[in-house]
C-alpha positions in Angstrom: 0.7 56.1 32.2 -0.7 58.9 30.0 1.2 61.5 32.1 4.6 59.7 31.4 3.8 59.3 27.7 2.7 62.9 27.2 5.7 64.3 29.2 8.0 63.1 26.4 9.1 65.5 23.7 7.2 63.5 21.0 3.9 64.2 22.7 4.5 67.2 24.9 1.1 68.8 25.7 -0.9 66.5 23.5 -2.7 64.3 26.2 -6.1 65.2 24.9 -5.5 63.6 21.5 -4.0 60.3 22.8 -6.6 57.6 23.6 -5.5 54.4 25.3 -5.6 52.6 21.9 -4.0 55.4 19.8 -1.1 54.0 17.8 1.7 56.1 19.3 4.0 55.5 16.3 1.4 56.9 13.9 0.9 59.8 16.3 4.6 60.6 16.1 6.6 58.4 18.5 10.1 57.9 17.2 12.6 55.2 18.0 14.5 57.6 20.2 11.2 58.6 21.9 10.4 54.9 22.6 13.8 54.4 24.2 13.3 57.5 26.3 9.8 56.3 27.3 11.3 52.9 28.3 13.8 54.6 30.6 11.1 56.8 32.2 8.9 53.8 32.8 11.7 51.7 34.3 12.5 54.6 36.7 8.8 55.3 37.6 7.8 51.7 38.2 11.0 50.1 39.4 11.0 47.6 36.5 13.4 46.5 33.8 12.2 45.7 30.3 13.7 42.3 29.2 14.9 41.9 25.6 11.7 40.0 24.6 9.6 43.1 25.3 11.8 45.5 23.4 9.5 45.5 20.4 7.5 48.0 18.6 4.3 46.3 19.8 5.2 46.8 23.4 5.2 50.6 23.0 2.6 50.9 20.3 -0.2 52.2 22.6 -0.9 53.3 26.2 -2.9 50.0 26.5 0.1 47.9 25.4 2.5 49.8 27.6 0.3 49.4 30.6 -0.1 45.7 30.0 3.7 45.3 29.8 4.3 47.2 33.0 1.6 45.2 34.8 3.2 42.0 33.5 6.7 43.1 34.7 5.3 43.9 38.1 4.1 40.3 38.4 0.5 40.8 37.4 -1.7 40.7 34.3 -3.1 43.4 32.2 -6.2 43.9 34.2 -4.9 45.2 37.5 -3.4 48.3 39.0 0.3 49.2 38.2 2.2 50.5 41.2 4.8 53.3 40.9 8.1 52.5 42.5 8.1 55.5 44.8 4.7 54.7 46.3 2.9 57.5 44.5 -0.4 57.4 42.8 -1.6 54.0 41.6 -2.5 53.8 38.0 -5.2 51.5 36.7 -3.9 49.1 34.1 -7.2 48.3 32.5 -7.8 50.5 29.5 -10.8 52.8 29.8 -10.6 53.4 33.5 
């Protein structure tokens, strides 16, 4: 998840300063960046964000994003999220 977030223009090369609970908007995420992030996540994980999750809170932190992706994959916030392409599994639980 961190790799996707930090690959965006808003955070390019800043992975070391972004903790799981860092408020991404306070760290510089723009509305355009949030939309770009959503598109990247949908492609990477084979999901589609429903209207109810298109909120500031959903993209506010890596923890919140991971929980949303896990939910959309049919799980809860405390399990692995699976990339659509069968690549590396990412752990959804913050701090792992």
